[in-house]
Structures are given as structure tokens and as C-alpha cells.
C-alpha positions as a Markdown table, in Angstrom:
| # | Residue | x | y | z |
|---|---|---|---|---|
| 1 | Ile | 10.4 | -10.0 | 10.1 |
| 2 | Trp | 11.0 | -6.3 | 10.1 |
| 3 | Gly | 11.7 | -4.2 | 13.1 |
| 4 | Gly | 14.7 | -3.6 | 15.3 |
| 5 | Lys | 15.9 | -0.5 | 17.1 |
| 6 | Tyr | 15.0 | 1.9 | 14.3 |
| 7 | Ala | 11.5 | 0.6 | 14.1 |
| 8 | Lys | 10.9 | 1.3 | 17.8 |
| 9 | Gly | 12.0 | 4.9 | 17.5 |
| 10 | Val | 9.7 | 6.0 | 14.6 |
| 11 | Lys | 6.0 | 6.0 | 15.1 |
| 12 | Ala | 3.8 | 5.2 | 12.1 |
| 13 | Asp | 2.4 | 8.8 | 11.9 |
| 14 | Ala | 5.9 | 10.4 | 12.0 |
| 15 | Ser | 6.8 | 9.6 | 8.4 |
| 16 | Ala | 5.3 | 8.6 | 5.1 |
| 17 | Trp | 6.7 | 5.1 | 5.7 |
| 18 | Lys | 3.8 | 3.7 | 7.9 |
| 19 | His | 5.5 | 0.3 | 8.4 |
| 20 | Asp | 8.1 | 1.4 | 11.0 |
| 21 | Asp | 6.4 | -0.3 | 14.0 |
| 22 | Asn | 5.3 | -3.6 | 12.3 |
| 23 | Leu | 6.0 | -7.0 | 13.5 |
| 24 | His | 5.8 | -8.9 | 10.2 |
| 25 | Leu | 5.6 | -8.6 | 6.5 |
| 26 | Val | 3.6 | -10.9 | 4.2 |
| 27 | Arg | 4.5 | -10.9 | 0.5 |
| 28 | Trp | 2.1 | -12.6 | -1.8 |
| 29 | Asp | 3.2 | -12.9 | -5.4 |
| 30 | Met | 3.4 | -15.2 | -8.3 |
| 31 | Arg | 6.5 | -15.8 | -10.5 |
| 32 | Ser | 7.5 | -17.7 | -13.5 |
| 33 | Ser | 10.9 | -19.2 | -14.3 |
| 34 | Ala | 10.7 | -17.7 | -17.8 |
| 35 | Phe | 10.2 | -14.0 | -18.4 |
| 36 | Asn | 8.1 | -14.5 | -21.5 |
| 37 | Val | 5.4 | -16.8 | -19.9 |
| 38 | Ser | 2.0 | -15.2 | -19.3 |
| 39 | Phe | -0.2 | -16.3 | -16.5 |
| 40 | Ala | -3.7 | -17.4 | -17.3 |
| 41 | Asp | -6.4 | -15.0 | -16.1 |
| 42 | Ser | -7.8 | -17.9 | -14.0 |
| 43 | Ser | -4.5 | -18.2 | -12.2 |
| 44 | Leu | -4.4 | -14.5 | -11.4 |
| 45 | Thr | -8.0 | -14.6 | -10.2 |
| 46 | Thr | -7.3 | -17.6 | -7.9 |
| 47 | Met | -4.2 | -15.9 | -6.5 |
| 48 | Arg | -6.1 | -12.6 | -5.8 |
| 49 | Glu | -9.1 | -14.4 | -4.2 |
| 50 | Gly | -6.7 | -16.3 | -1.9 |
| 51 | Phe | -4.9 | -13.0 | -1.0 |
| 52 | Tyr | -8.1 | -11.2 | -0.2 |
| 53 | Lys | -9.4 | -14.1 | 1.9 |
| 54 | Phe | -6.2 | -13.8 | 3.9 |
| 55 | Val | -6.5 | -10.0 | 4.2 |
| 56 | Asp | -10.1 | -10.3 | 5.3 |
| 57 | Ala | -9.3 | -12.9 | 7.9 |
| 58 | Tyr | -6.4 | -10.8 | 9.2 |
| 59 | Lys | -8.6 | -7.8 | 9.5 |
| 60 | Ala | -11.3 | -9.8 | 11.3 |
| 61 | Ser | -8.8 | -11.0 | 13.9 |
| 62 | Gly | -7.8 | -7.4 | 14.6 |
| 63 | Gly | -4.9 | -7.0 | 12.2 |
| 64 | Val | -4.4 | -3.8 | 10.3 |
| 65 | Pro | -3.2 | -4.5 | 6.8 |
| 66 | Gly | -0.8 | -2.3 | 5.0 |
| 67 | Gly | 1.1 | -2.2 | 1.8 |
| 68 | Phe | 4.1 | -0.7 | 0.2 |
| 69 | Thr | 3.7 | 2.3 | -2.1 |
| 70 | Thr | 5.5 | 0.4 | -4.9 |
| 71 | Tyr | 3.1 | -2.6 | -4.6 |
| 72 | Arg | 0.0 | -1.7 | -6.6 |
| 73 | Asp | -3.4 | -3.2 | -6.5 |
| 74 | Glu | -5.7 | -2.0 | -9.3 |
| 75 | Lys | -8.7 | -2.9 | -7.2 |
| 76 | Trp | -7.9 | -0.3 | -4.5 |
| 77 | Thr | -9.8 | 3.0 | -4.5 |
| 78 | Val | -8.0 | 6.1 | -3.4 |
| 79 | Pro | -9.5 | 5.9 | 0.1 |
| 80 | Glu | -8.3 | 2.2 | 0.4 |
| 81 | Met | -4.9 | 3.2 | -0.9 |
| 82 | Ala | -4.8 | 5.9 | 1.7 |
| 83 | Glu | -5.6 | 3.4 | 4.5 |
| 84 | Phe | -3.4 | 0.5 | 3.3 |
| 85 | Leu | -0.3 | 2.4 | 2.2 |
| 86 | Tyr | -0.2 | 5.5 | 4.4 |
| 87 | Gly | -2.6 | 5.1 | 7.4 |
| 88 | Gly | -2.4 | 7.0 | 10.7 |
| 89 | Gly | -3.2 | 10.4 | 9.2 |
| 90 | Asn | -0.1 | 10.3 | 6.9 |
| 91 | Phe | -2.2 | 10.5 | 3.8 |
| 92 | Glu | -3.7 | 13.9 | 4.7 |
| 93 | Lys | -0.2 | 15.2 | 5.5 |
| 94 | Leu | 1.1 | 14.0 | 2.2 |
| 95 | Gln | -1.9 | 15.4 | 0.4 |
| 96 | Lys | -1.2 | 18.9 | 1.8 |
| 97 | Ile | 2.5 | 18.6 | 0.7 |
| 98 | Lys | 1.4 | 17.4 | -2.8 |
| 99 | Thr | -1.0 | 20.3 | -3.0 |
| 100 | Ala | 1.7 | 22.8 | -2.0 |
| 101 | Tyr | 4.3 | 21.5 | -4.5 |
| 102 | Asp | 2.3 | 20.0 | -7.3 |
| 103 | Pro | -1.2 | 21.6 | -7.3 |
| 104 | Asn | -1.8 | 21.0 | -11.0 |
| 105 | Glu | -0.9 | 17.2 | -10.8 |
| 106 | Met | 2.0 | 17.6 | -13.2 |
| 107 | Phe | 3.9 | 14.7 | -11.6 |
| 108 | Asn | 0.8 | 12.5 | -11.1 |
| 109 | Thr | 1.2 | 9.7 | -13.6 |
| 110 | Asp | 0.2 | 6.9 | -11.3 |
| 111 | Pro | -3.6 | 6.3 | -10.8 |
| 112 | Gln | -2.9 | 5.4 | -7.2 |
| 113 | Ala | -0.6 | 8.4 | -6.5 |
| 114 | Ile | -1.6 | 10.9 | -3.8 |
| 115 | Pro | -3.9 | 13.4 | -5.4 |
| 116 | Ala | -3.7 | 17.2 | -4.7 |
| 117 | Leu | -6.5 | 18.7 | -2.7 |
| 118 | Ala | -9.3 | 20.3 | -4.8 |
| 119 | Ala | -9.0 | 24.0 | -5.0 |
């Protein structure tokens, strides 16, 4: 459970960290006891399907899913990334900053990084 005094003082649209006012965090991952063991594609598919069923049910019940900027999902589009990772208008603010300081995308090596605004 995340929260506490700090979380109550920072609104989600006041920083790039949209998780300040959250009640809970769900982490969904798969691990192996050996670093050199690959997971079968069917295992990854099953895990992803279960995760998205959970997210869809959470959204249907009125929940607003989010994510951390360091937790990627290759299925997300840029608009989905903007909603899940930044939300609350933060994406647009960060996109303006990105455009001001990196208009040519020199530092954009991540396919889910915030893109600069088109000129």
C-alpha cells in the first residue's frame, strides 16, 4: 500500500509521478529461480491474458489503472501510455517540456518515451 502524508499533499496533475494519491499498487510479474531459464510463449500469453482480464474488470468497476514509467508493455500505444503512465493532463505538460528541450528526439531511444510535438 502506497500513500501517507506525502501522497495526500501532492495531486496527480502536479508532477510527472501520477501515483501520489493512490490507495494500492498491484504488481503482476513472472519470475524464475534461474536467470538462464526462458519462459514459454504460452506462459507469457497466459500471464498477459490474466493481467488484462484483471485490468478490464478493474476499469469496469470504476478503477483507473496506471503504471510506472519503467514498467513497459509492448502492447500499449502512445495514447494508452499517456493515459496509464501519466494521466491527468501530465502527458501534455511533459510533451511540451520534451519539445522545448529535445525537439529533434535525440534522447528518445524508448518506443514508449514521450514524443516531442510535431513542428
